[in-house]
C-alpha positions in Angstrom: 117.4 61.5 159.5 114.6 61.0 162.0 114.2 58.1 164.4 112.0 55.7 162.6 110.2 52.9 164.5 107.8 50.1 163.7 104.3 49.7 165.1 105.3 47.2 167.7 107.9 49.5 169.1 105.5 52.5 168.9 102.9 50.6 170.9 105.6 49.7 173.5 106.8 53.3 173.9 103.6 55.4 173.5 102.0 54.3 176.8 104.8 56.2 178.7 103.7 59.3 176.8 99.9 58.8 177.2 100.4 58.2 181.0 101.5 61.8 181.3 98.6 63.0 179.0 101.0 64.5 176.5 99.8 64.7 172.9 101.2 62.1 170.4 101.9 62.8 166.7 102.6 59.9 164.4 104.0 60.6 160.9 104.1 58.0 158.1 103.3 57.1 154.5 99.7 56.7 153.4 97.8 53.4 153.8 100.2 51.9 156.4 97.5 51.6 159.2 98.1 54.7 161.3 94.4 55.2 162.0 94.1 51.5 162.9 96.8 51.9 165.5 94.9 54.8 167.1 91.7 52.8 167.4 93.6 49.8 168.7 95.2 51.9 171.5 91.7 53.2 172.4 90.2 49.7 172.4 93.0 48.3 174.6 93.8 51.2 176.8 92.5 49.4 179.9 95.2 46.7 179.2 97.9 49.2 178.2 97.4 51.4 181.3 95.3 49.2 183.7 96.0 51.4 186.7 94.4 54.4 184.9 91.6 53.0 182.8 89.1 50.3 183.5 87.6 50.0 180.1 88.1 51.0 176.4 87.9 54.6 175.4 85.6 55.9 172.7 87.4 57.7 169.8 86.4 61.1 168.6 87.9 61.5 165.1 88.2 64.8 163.4 89.8 65.4 160.0 91.8 68.6 160.7 92.1 69.1 156.9 88.3 69.6 156.8 87.9 71.9 159.7 87.5 75.7 159.8 88.0 78.0 162.8 84.3 77.6 163.6 84.6 73.8 163.7 87.4 74.3 166.3 85.9 77.1 168.5 82.2 76.6 168.2 79.6 79.4 168.1 79.5 82.7 170.1 76.8 83.5 172.6 76.1 86.4 175.0 76.3 86.0 178.7 76.2 88.9 181.3 76.9 91.4 178.5 79.9 89.5 177.2 80.6 87.1 174.4 81.1 83.5 175.4 81.7 80.4 173.2 79.5 77.4 172.9 81.9 74.6 172.2 81.4 72.2 169.3 80.0 68.8 170.3 83.3 66.9 170.0 85.1 69.4 172.3 82.3 69.3 174.9 82.3 65.5 174.9 86.2 65.4 175.3 85.8 67.8 178.2 82.9 66.0 179.9 84.3 62.4 179.7 87.5 60.5 178.9 88.0 59.9 175.2 90.8 59.5 172.6 90.7 62.8 170.7 92.1 61.7 167.2 93.1 64.5 164.8 93.9 63.2 161.3 95.7 65.1 158.6 96.8 67.9 160.8 99.5 69.0 158.3 96.8 69.4 155.6 94.7 71.7 157.8 94.5 75.5 157.3 96.9 77.6 159.4 94.2 79.0 161.7 93.1 75.5 162.8 96.6 74.3 163.4 97.3 77.4 165.5 94.1 76.7 167.4 95.5 73.2 168.2 98.5 74.9 169.8 96.5 75.7 172.9 94.8 72.3 173.0 98.1 70.4 172.7 100.0 72.7 175.0 97.5 73.5 177.7 94.8 70.9 177.2 92.1 73.7 176.9 90.4 75.7 174.1 88.4 78.9 174.4 88.1 78.3 178.2 87.0 74.7 177.9 89.3 72.3 179.7 89.7 68.7 178.5 88.7 65.9 180.9 91.8 64.8 182.9 91.8 61.4 181.3 91.2 62.5 177.7 94.1 61.6 175.4 95.2 63.4 172.2 96.7 61.6 169.2 97.2 62.9 165.7 98.5 61.2 162.5 100.0 62.9 159.4 101.8 62.0 156.2 104.6 64.5 156.7 108.0 63.8 158.1 110.4 61.5 156.2 108.1 61.2 153.2 106.5 64.6 153.3 107.9 65.6 149.9 105.6 63.0 148.3 102.4 64.6 149.6 100.5 67.8 149.4 101.2 68.7 153.1 102.5 71.8 154.9 105.6 71.8 156.9 105.2 72.0 160.6 107.5 74.6 162.2 109.6 73.9 165.3 107.2 75.7 167.6 104.3 73.5 166.3 106.3 70.3 166.6 107.4 71.2 170.1 103.8 70.8 171.2 103.7 67.2 170.1 105.6 64.0 171.0 106.6 63.0 167.5 107.1 59.5 166.2 108.1 58.6 162.6 106.4 55.3 161.8 107.6 52.6 159.3 105.8 49.3 160.0 107.3 46.0 159.2 105.8 43.3 157.0 105.4 41.3 160.3 103.3 44.1 161.7 100.8 43.8 158.9 100.9 40.0 158.8 100.2 39.9 162.5 97.2 42.2 162.2 95.9 40.7 159.0 95.7 37.1 160.3 92.0 36.5 160.7 91.2 39.9 159.1 91.9 39.0 155.4 91.3 35.9 153.3 93.9 33.2 153.7 95.0 33.5 150.0 95.8 37.2 150.5 97.7 36.6 153.7 99.7 33.7 152.2 100.4 35.7 149.1 101.9 38.6 151.1 103.7 36.2 153.4 105.5 34.8 150.3 105.7 38.1 148.3 106.7 40.8 150.7 107.7 43.2 147.9 104.1 43.4 146.7 102.7 44.6 150.1 103.4 48.3 149.3 105.3 50.6 147.0 108.2 52.5 148.6 110.0 53.9 145.6 109.2 56.9 143.3 105.6 57.2 142.3 104.7 57.7 138.6 101.7 60.1 138.1 98.3 58.5 138.0 99.6 55.0 138.4 97.9 52.6 140.9 100.3 51.2 143.5 99.7 48.7 146.3 99.5 49.8 149.9 98.6 48.0 153.1 95.2 49.7 153.0 94.5 48.9 149.3 95.2 45.2 150.0 92.6 45.3 152.8 90.1 47.0 150.5 90.8 44.5 147.7 90.2 41.7 150.2 86.9 43.2 151.3 85.7 43.2 147.7 87.1 39.7 147.0 85.4 38.1 150.0 82.3 40.3 150.1 81.4 39.5 146.5 82.1 35.8 146.9 84.5 36.0 144.0 87.2 34.0 145.8 84.9 31.0 145.9 84.6 30.8 142.1 88.2 30.2 141.4 88.3 26.4 141.7 85.8 24.0 140.2 84.8 20.6 141.5 87.7 19.1 139.6 90.1 21.3 141.6 91.2 23.1 138.5 91.4 26.9 138.4 88.7 28.6 136.3 90.1 30.9 133.7 87.3 33.4 133.7 87.3 33.6 137.5 91.0 34.2 137.5 90.7 37.0 134.9 88.0 38.7 137.0 90.1 38.5 140.1 93.0 40.0 138.1 90.9 43.0 137.0 89.6 43.5 140.5 93.1 43.3 142.0 94.5 45.7 139.4 91.9 48.3 140.3 93.1 48.2 144.0 96.8 47.3 144.0 98.0 47.9 140.4 98.9 45.6 137.5 102.2 44.2 138.8 100.8 43.0 142.1 97.6 41.8 140.3 99.5 39.7 137.9 101.6 38.1 140.7 98.4 37.4 142.8 96.7 35.8 139.8 99.6 33.5 139.2 99.7 32.7 142.9 96.0 31.9 143.2 96.2 29.6 140.2 97.8 26.9 142.3 96.5 28.0 145.7 94.3 25.0 146.1 97.6 23.0 146.4 99.0 25.3 149.1 99.9 23.6 152.4 98.0 24.8 155.5 99.2 24.5 159.1 96.4 22.0 159.7 97.7 19.9 156.8 100.9 19.4 158.7 99.9 19.4 162.3 96.5 17.8 162.2 96.7 15.7 159.0 100.4 14.8 159.0 100.8 15.6 155.2 104.5 16.2 155.6 105.2 14.7 152.2 103.7 17.8 150.6 106.8 19.7 151.8 109.3 17.3 150.4 110.5 19.5 147.6 110.3 22.8 149.4 113.2 25.3 149.4 114.5 26.9 152.5 112.6 30.1 151.6 109.3 28.1 151.4 110.0 26.4 154.8 110.7 29.9 156.2 107.5 31.3 154.8 105.6 28.4 156.3 107.2 29.0 159.7 105.5 32.5 159.6 102.2 30.8 159.1 102.7 28.5 162.0 103.8 31.3 164.3 100.6 33.2 163.5 98.2 30.3 163.7 99.7 28.3 166.5 98.1 30.3 169.3 97.8 29.3 172.9 94.2 28.2 172.2 95.4 26.1 169.2 98.1 24.4 171.4 95.5 23.5 174.1 93.6 21.5 171.5 96.6 19.6 170.1 96.6 15.8 170.6 99.6 13.6 171.0 99.3 12.7 167.3 99.4 16.4 166.4 102.5 16.9 168.5 104.2 13.9 166.7 103.2 15.4 163.3 104.8 18.8 164.0 107.9 17.1 165.4 108.2 14.9 162.3 108.0 17.9 160.1 110.6 19.8 162.2 113.0 16.9 161.9 113.0 17.4 158.1 113.9 21.1 158.2 117.2 22.8 157.4 119.1 23.7 160.6 118.4 27.4 160.4 114.6 26.9 160.0 114.5 24.3 162.8 116.1 26.8 165.2 113.4 29.4 164.2 110.7 26.9 165.2 112.5 26.0 168.4 112.9 29.6 169.4 109.2 30.4 168.7 108.0 27.3 170.6 110.3 27.8 173.6 109.3 31.5 173.9 105.6 31.2 173.2 104.7 27.6 174.3 107.2 26.7 176.9 105.1 23.9 178.5 104.5 22.3 175.2 108.2 22.4 174.3 109.2 20.9 177.7 106.7 18.0 177.1 107.9 17.6 173.5 111.5 17.5 174.6 110.9 14.1 176.1 108.6 12.8 173.3 109.8 9.9 171.3 108.7 9.9 167.6 108.9 6.8 165.4 110.6 4.8 168.0 113.9 6.7 168.3 113.6 10.3 167.3 113.9 12.7 170.2 113.7 16.5 170.1 116.7 16.7 172.5 118.9 14.9 170.0 117.9 17.1 167.1 118.5 20.3 169.2 122.1 19.1 169.8 122.5 18.2 166.2 121.1 21.4 164.7 122.9 23.6 167.3 126.2 22.1 166.1 125.2 22.5 162.4 124.3 26.2 162.9 127.6 26.9 164.7 129.5 25.2 161.8 127.8 27.5 159.3 
């Protein structure tokens, strides 16, 4: 059993490897966002390693599975009666300036290419061309824990020894954190309340369409880009049957029938879903009166994602009162989730709220004592 980590942990550990210019190999299932992580590292490298990089790095991506020996070595030339090699453009760029050299699908590449990468990953040079001192090498593959599900080749011990190997298994929270602002609210809310539909992790039946993190993003792009999501509800607020059927067919094409059915049923009543602004800015706490603990917990995830530092800066006293009124209706366990989040992420707001009196006699301090006792009893 390999050491499996989520994306948050990976991005915490990998800077220590990149600092020493050692090559990184990430292994994980398809569609989990491995490439996105590489581009995110390159974009934020000046924040990740500020003492080494002053700006983002460009990414040179090469699909190793599509490369031949010539794509790796370049073309021969004659110089002083001897053969020399003119490097391919990607290699020359990686030698002339700092870049993130991203090799995808290395375990699907032909053996000659993979053996050529031995020198690049071991000695940071290829055919006499040395990488720029600040160029970084990262690769992503489908092998590892789930390799038997894919048409990939095994990587022998000598090959793996050239890489720093991480087995990646992102959490639902990883995706929700990234997806906030990147997908339509209905898709985000659906996954937030239906974690099991985010991706398929069991045995795959041949030729059957299954959901993945990537396929949800692609479905969202079609859903939003076509304007289809805007056709669901009419002026009377009722869901349109034809629009729902069209959305079902579109979803099924991307994420499979089971997830498509669940999303269609969810979207039917989505117009009645409660937003964070409904509670904090509009004070519509009565809309949560019949919620279960699971629904309160799911809503807490929405608040944690939307209640950013910028959001808090714009909150008025009325907004604070609305949030506190809602928190005072919560089961003990969920109340403590909110308190932990607010204390850790918005300490100044929490300190001010601690002294705030709501409805004449309700104080946060009293509820903290009450809920702490309730949680200990349970």
